[in-house]
C-alpha positions as CSV (number, residue, x, y, z in Angstrom):
1,X,57.1,7.6,-6.9
2,X,53.4,7.4,-7.1
3,X,52.8,10.3,-5.2
4,X,55.5,12.0,-7.3
5,X,53.4,11.1,-10.5
6,X,50.1,12.4,-8.9
7,X,51.4,15.5,-7.9
8,X,53.1,16.7,-11.6
9,X,49.6,16.9,-13.5
10,X,48.1,18.6,-10.7
11,X,50.3,21.2,-10.5
12,X,50.1,21.6,-14.3
13,X,46.2,21.7,-14.0
14,X,46.7,24.5,-11.7
15,X,49.7,26.6,-13.5
16,X,47.0,26.5,-16.1
17,X,44.4,28.1,-14.6
18,X,47.0,30.5,-13.0
19,X,47.7,31.4,-16.4
20,X,44.6,31.6,-18.1
21,X,43.2,33.7,-15.3
22,X,46.1,36.5,-15.6
23,X,45.6,36.2,-19.4
24,X,42.2,36.9,-19.0
25,X,42.3,39.8,-16.6
26,X,44.9,41.5,-19.0
27,X,42.4,41.1,-21.6
28,X,39.9,43.4,-20.0
29,X,39.4,47.1,-20.9
30,X,38.7,50.2,-19.8
31,X,35.8,52.2,-21.5
32,X,35.6,56.2,-21.2
33,X,32.0,57.8,-21.2
34,X,32.1,61.9,-22.1
35,X,29.0,62.8,-21.4
36,X,29.3,66.6,-21.2
37,X,27.4,68.8,-23.3
38,X,27.2,72.2,-24.3
39,X,23.7,73.8,-24.8
40,X,21.0,70.7,-24.3
41,X,21.3,67.9,-22.1
42,X,18.7,64.9,-23.3
43,X,17.2,63.6,-20.2
44,X,18.5,60.2,-21.0
45,X,21.9,60.6,-20.2
46,X,22.4,60.0,-17.1
47,X,20.0,56.8,-17.5
48,X,22.8,56.1,-20.0
49,X,26.1,56.4,-18.0
50,X,24.0,54.4,-15.0
51,X,23.6,51.2,-17.6
52,X,27.2,51.8,-19.0
53,X,27.9,51.4,-15.0
54,X,25.9,48.6,-14.5
55,X,27.4,46.7,-18.0
56,X,30.9,47.2,-16.8
57,X,30.4,45.4,-13.6
58,X,28.3,43.0,-15.0
59,X,30.9,42.1,-17.8
60,X,34.3,43.2,-16.1
61,X,35.4,46.0,-17.3
62,X,35.7,49.6,-16.3
63,X,34.4,52.4,-16.8
């Protein structure tokens, strides 16, 4: 009986952590980076794309 009383809170905590992880991953987003230009292309655009990719990697969202 004591073992059962110890396992139930552990299982409840485990299920809470698992469900939180699932909802966290569902709340992530995807960002579209469109950098095509016609004519003039500013020299900082490639650096901006690299910076956005780093932000995505560090903050767990997709580009």
